[in-house]
N, C-alpha and C positions, 0 to 999 in steps of 0.2 A: 365652058359654062361656069367654072370657078374663077373668081377674081380675088386678088389681094390688093388692098388699097392702103398705102402708108400715108401718114400725116404727122405733123408736129415738128418737122425740120425747120431750120432757119439759121440766122446769123446769131452767134452768141460769143461773148467774151470769154477768154480763158478763165477757168475757175467757176464758170457759170453752170447752169443746168438746163436740160431739155428733156421732154418726155415725148417719146415717139409712140405711135399706135399703129396697129395693122389689123384691119378687119377683113375677114374672109367671108365671101358670100357666094351663093350659087348652089348647085346640086352637090352638097357635101354629105357624105355618108358618115364619115368620122375623120378626125384629125389626130394623128399619132404624136406629132411634134410640130412646133413652130420655132423659128429662129430669126436672128438678125445678122446680116452680113454687111461689111463695110468695104467700099472700094474707093480708094483715092486715085486721082488722075495718074495714069500711066502705071498703075499697080494692079495686082491681082485682087480679086474679091476674096475676103477672108472672114471667117466666122468670128462674130463678136459674142453672141450668147444664144443659147437655145433652151427650150423648155418642153417637156413632154406633157401630155394631157394629165398625167398623174402628178405632175409638179416637180419632177426631177430637172435639175438645171446644170448647164455647163457654161463656163465663161472662158474667154481668152485671158491669158495671164495678164495682159496689159490693162484690162478693165476690172479685174477683181478688186472688190472693195469700193469701187466707184459707181459701177453700173448694176442695175437690178432688173431682171426680166421677170415678168409676171403674165398671167393670162386669165381670161374669163371664158371658160369653156362654153358656157351657155350662149355667149355672144360671138363665139369663134374669133376672139380678138386677143392679140398679144401686145404687150407694152414693153417699152425699154426706157427706164428712168436712168438718165445719164447725169451724174454729178461730178463736180471737180474736173470739168472738161479741160483737156490739155490743148495748147495751141498747135494743133496738127494741120491746120488749114482746112480746105474744103474736101468733102467726101460725100459719096452717096451711100445711104443706108438702105439696104434691100431686105424686105421681109420674105421669108421662105416658109412653106408649109409642106409637111409630109402628110399627105391626106389620101383618103379613099373616096371615090365617088360611088362606089358600090362595095359589096362585101369581097369582091375579087379583083377590083382595079385600084391599084395604088400608084401614086406618082408624086413628084415634087412640083410645086407651083411657086412662081416668083411674082412679086409685086413690081411696080414700075420704079420704085425707089423714091426716097425723099432726101433732099439736099441738106447737109449739115456743114456749116462753116464756122470753125472755132478760130477766131482771130481778134486782135485788138483793134 
């Protein structure tokens, strides 16, 4: 019943910027945290950034100072502002939510992903 929908991906030149968004909808009781994961072709999915409902954040070392994660709890939406993008080629960015659909049921939910390609 819960869905995560990512948007904002696309093709961008090195040094450029993109803003990703992820909106959660459905029978959501609460969201403890939301995050962004990156998966390049042939590689494992890795954490990029995460944020709790209280505003605490964590970033991968590779994006610190360049990426900013934020959220709008009222809209159950998380954003990822990506600046000074490096020419790392194509990758899919996935949104994740640590959520509850009731006071007793907690699980991780994943979005379908949005394609990001940083190339000249």
